[in-house]
C-alpha positions in Angstrom: 192.2 -63.2 48.3 193.6 -60.7 45.8 197.0 -61.2 44.3 199.3 -58.3 43.4 202.0 -58.9 40.8 205.1 -56.9 41.1 205.5 -55.2 37.7 209.2 -54.8 38.1 209.9 -58.4 38.8 207.2 -60.0 36.6 209.1 -59.3 33.4 211.9 -61.4 34.7 209.5 -64.2 35.4 209.5 -63.7 39.2 206.1 -62.8 40.7 205.7 -61.2 44.1 202.5 -62.5 45.5 201.2 -60.5 48.5 198.0 -60.3 50.4 196.0 -57.1 50.0 198.3 -54.3 51.1 200.7 -56.5 53.1 203.7 -55.5 50.9 206.4 -57.7 49.3 207.1 -61.2 50.5 210.2 -62.1 52.3 211.7 -63.7 49.2 211.1 -60.6 47.2 212.7 -58.4 49.9 215.7 -60.8 50.0 216.0 -60.7 46.2 215.8 -56.9 46.0 218.3 -56.4 48.9 220.7 -58.9 47.2 220.4 -57.0 43.9 221.0 -53.6 45.7 224.1 -55.0 47.5 225.5 -56.4 44.2 225.1 -52.9 42.7 226.8 -51.3 45.7 229.7 -53.7 45.5 230.3 -52.8 41.8 229.9 -49.0 42.6 232.4 -49.3 45.5 234.9 -51.1 43.4 234.6 -48.5 40.7 234.7 -45.5 43.1 238.5 -45.3 43.4 238.1 -44.1 47.0 241.4 -44.5 48.8 241.6 -46.2 52.2 238.2 -48.1 52.1 237.1 -51.3 50.6 234.5 -54.0 51.3 233.5 -57.4 49.8 231.0 -60.1 50.6 232.3 -62.6 53.1 232.4 -65.7 50.9 229.2 -66.4 49.0 226.9 -64.5 51.4 226.1 -61.1 49.9 224.4 -60.1 53.2 227.6 -60.4 55.2 230.6 -58.3 54.2 234.1 -57.6 55.5 235.2 -54.0 55.1 238.6 -52.4 55.5 239.4 -48.9 56.5 242.8 -47.3 56.6 243.2 -44.5 59.1 242.9 -41.1 57.6 246.1 -39.1 56.9 247.2 -36.5 59.4 245.4 -38.2 62.3 246.6 -40.4 65.0 245.1 -43.3 63.0 247.2 -42.5 59.9 248.2 -45.8 58.2 246.5 -48.2 60.7 244.3 -50.7 59.0 241.0 -51.9 60.5 238.6 -54.7 59.5 234.9 -54.3 60.0 231.9 -56.6 59.7 228.8 -55.4 57.8 225.6 -57.4 58.1 222.7 -56.4 56.0 219.0 -57.2 57.0 216.4 -58.1 54.3 215.0 -54.6 54.8 218.2 -52.9 53.6 218.4 -50.1 52.5 215.4 -49.0 54.5 216.9 -50.6 57.6 220.5 -49.8 58.6 223.1 -52.6 58.5 224.9 -53.8 61.7 228.5 -52.6 61.4 231.2 -53.5 64.0 234.9 -53.3 64.2 236.5 -56.8 63.9 240.0 -55.3 64.6 239.9 -53.9 68.1 239.8 -50.1 67.8 240.7 -47.8 70.6 238.4 -44.8 70.0 235.9 -42.7 71.9 233.0 -43.9 69.9 233.9 -47.6 69.7 233.4 -50.0 72.6 235.4 -53.1 73.5 233.1 -55.3 71.5 233.6 -53.2 68.3 230.2 -51.5 68.5 230.2 -48.1 66.9 228.3 -45.0 68.1 227.6 -43.2 64.8 224.3 -41.5 64.2 223.9 -42.6 60.6 224.0 -46.2 61.8 221.2 -45.5 64.2 218.5 -42.8 64.3 219.9 -40.8 61.4 219.9 -43.7 58.9 218.6 -43.0 55.4 217.9 -45.3 52.5 220.1 -43.0 50.5 223.2 -44.2 52.3 225.2 -47.0 50.9 228.3 -49.1 51.9 230.6 -46.4 50.5 228.9 -43.7 52.7 229.1 -45.9 55.7 232.8 -46.7 55.3 233.7 -43.0 54.6 231.7 -41.9 57.6 233.5 -44.3 59.9 236.9 -43.4 58.4 236.1 -39.7 59.1 234.9 -40.6 62.6 238.3 -42.0 63.4 239.9 -38.6 63.1 237.0 -36.6 64.4 235.2 -38.4 67.2 232.1 -37.2 69.0 233.3 -36.9 72.5 229.8 -35.8 73.6 228.6 -39.4 73.1 231.5 -41.7 74.0 231.4 -45.5 74.3 234.9 -45.6 75.6 235.4 -43.1 78.4 239.2 -43.6 78.6 239.6 -42.8 74.9 237.4 -39.7 75.2 239.4 -38.4 78.2 242.7 -39.0 76.5 241.6 -37.4 73.1 242.6 -33.9 74.3 246.2 -35.0 74.6 247.0 -36.4 71.1 250.5 -37.5 72.1 249.3 -39.6 75.0 246.3 -40.7 72.9 248.5 -41.9 70.1 250.8 -43.8 72.5 247.8 -45.6 74.1 246.3 -46.2 70.6 249.5 -47.8 69.3 249.8 -49.9 72.5 246.3 -51.2 72.0 246.7 -51.8 68.3 250.0 -53.7 68.8 248.4 -55.8 71.6 245.5 -56.7 69.4 247.7 -57.7 66.5 249.8 -59.9 68.8 246.7 -61.8 69.9 246.0 -62.8 66.3 
């Protein structure tokens, strides 16, 4: 059996042994994903973007908690939402699983916190990062895709922003009172 040595990692003393053409081992994928996530954390902290943040959940670099502040001049203005971001070993080539932890009344968010956003599904690209994900979700709050709703009631109410905001604040307040 032939062994391939990963030239990038071999200088650091870590060899990636693979079978002919099988690709990197699971340990190598884990290490490279971990390194990528650490770089993204640093870039996110340095970005200075207002209204978004994310950090690993404890010592697990593959599980993060993100925060999004609702965008200004929208019905979500000033509301703060927590999200979970879970990264697979194949990240960035495989999209992370992102869900709202804080209940979010929105046309593209279901009652379990699942988000209908194309970049988290079929339009995912390895060029995206945590910052892109958070900014996209923040943007989605003020500009939902009513053609693909997960929450029919929210999609129907969206046309009447006064009624929508009233229902949104009721839902947000009820969720905060449960905590």
